[in-house]
C-alpha positions in Angstrom: -17.3 39.6 -21.6 -13.9 38.0 -22.9 -12.6 37.7 -19.4 -15.5 35.9 -18.0 -15.6 33.4 -21.0 -11.5 32.6 -20.2 -12.5 32.2 -16.4 -15.3 29.8 -17.2 -13.1 28.0 -19.5 -10.3 27.6 -17.2 -12.8 26.7 -14.4 -13.9 23.8 -16.5 -10.4 22.8 -17.6 -9.7 22.4 -13.7 -13.0 21.0 -12.4 -13.8 18.1 -15.2 -10.4 16.5 -14.8 -10.9 16.1 -10.8 -14.4 14.9 -11.5 -13.0 12.1 -14.1 -10.4 10.9 -11.3 -12.8 10.9 -8.5 -15.3 8.9 -10.6 -12.6 6.8 -11.8 -10.6 5.7 -8.5 -13.5 6.1 -5.8 -13.9 2.3 -4.8 -17.3 3.1 -3.0 -15.6 2.5 0.3 -17.5 4.5 3.2 -16.3 4.2 6.5 -18.9 3.8 9.4 -17.2 5.6 11.9 -14.4 7.7 10.3 -13.1 9.5 13.7 -12.3 6.1 15.5 -10.8 4.7 12.4 -8.6 7.9 12.3 -7.7 7.3 16.1 -6.7 3.7 15.5 -4.7 4.7 12.3 -2.8 7.2 14.4 -2.3 4.6 17.3 -0.9 2.3 14.7 1.5 4.7 13.2 2.5 5.7 16.5 3.3 2.1 17.3 5.3 1.6 14.2 7.5 4.9 14.6 8.1 3.9 18.5 9.2 0.5 17.5 11.3 1.6 14.2 9.5 -0.7 12.1 9.4 -0.6 8.5 9.3 -3.0 5.5 12.7 -3.2 3.4 11.9 -4.0 -0.2 15.2 -5.8 -1.1 14.2 -7.0 -4.7 11.5 -7.5 -7.2 12.2 -9.5 -10.3 9.6 -10.2 -13.0 9.9 -13.2 -15.5 6.9 -13.8 -17.7 4.0 -13.3 -15.6 5.7 -14.2 -12.5 7.1 -11.7 -9.8 9.5 -12.7 -7.5 10.0 -10.5 -4.1 12.3 -10.5 -1.4 11.8 -8.3 1.6 12.5 -7.8 5.3 11.0 -6.3 8.2 13.4 -4.0 10.0 13.5 -4.0 13.7 11.2 -7.1 14.1 13.2 -8.3 16.5 13.0 -5.4 19.0 9.2 -6.1 19.6 6.9 -9.0 19.6 5.7 -9.1 15.9 3.3 -11.6 14.7 2.8 -11.2 10.8 -0.9 -12.0 10.0 -1.4 -11.4 6.3 0.8 -10.2 3.4 -0.8 -8.4 0.5 0.2 -6.9 -3.0 -1.7 -4.2 -4.8 -1.9 -1.3 -6.8 -1.8 2.2 -5.0 -5.1 4.2 -5.2 -7.1 1.0 -5.6 -8.3 -2.1 -4.1 -9.1 -3.7 -7.4 -5.7 -5.9 -7.8 -5.3 -6.8 -4.2 -3.2 -10.4 -4.2 -2.6 -12.2 -1.0 1.0 -13.8 -0.8 2.1 -16.5 1.2 6.0 -15.8 1.7 8.4 -18.1 2.8 10.8 -16.9 5.8 14.6 -17.9 6.2 16.9 -17.9 9.2 17.7 -14.3 8.6 14.4 -13.1 8.7 14.3 -12.5 4.7 10.8 -13.0 3.2 10.6 -14.4 -0.5 7.3 -14.6 -2.1 5.9 -15.0 -5.8 2.8 -13.6 -7.4 1.3 -13.3 -10.9 0.8 -10.2 -12.7 0.8 -9.2 -16.4 1.5 -5.4 -15.5 4.1 -3.2 -14.9 4.5 -0.2 -12.6 4.3 0.8 -9.0 2.7 -1.9 -6.4 2.3 -1.6 -2.6 3.4 -4.3 -0.2 1.4 -4.4 2.8 2.0 -6.5 6.1 -0.7 -6.7 8.4 0.7 -7.9 11.8 0.1 -7.8 15.7 2.5 -6.0 17.9 1.6 -7.1 21.4 -2.2 -6.9 21.3 -2.4 -4.1 18.5 -2.8 -4.6 14.9 -0.4 -2.5 12.7 0.0 -2.3 9.0 3.3 -1.7 7.4 3.5 -0.3 3.6 6.3 -0.5 1.3 5.9 0.9 -2.3 8.2 -0.8 -5.0 8.4 -0.6 -9.0 8.1 -3.6 -11.5 9.7 -2.8 -14.7 10.8 -5.9 -16.7 
């Protein structure tokens, strides 16, 4: 009897946090055709890997509620890369998506700013076209001050 109570107790301690996290972070988004979406994702990742593309987060600096970031796209000159959309958001959530309008210099370095009152992990995302295919490059960065 004691063993079964211990097993039930451990099961509740394991299942309850999983349910809580699932309810908290599920944004309700359901993909119409998950298999085709997965194939597109795999194709995009192959293009990124073959071209050697990557976002390089150079610097993120917070001053009050403003965050200034500098970043570059590695190997962008090797392929015909056309940036379409830059966003910054929190990982595992689509709640704090902020669209960026970065300025670029002659060296290919992008500079942008956005407002946030929070600290912690953020994800920089670039949606771009390589030839006629759409790809998404992502880079995690941390804001601590």
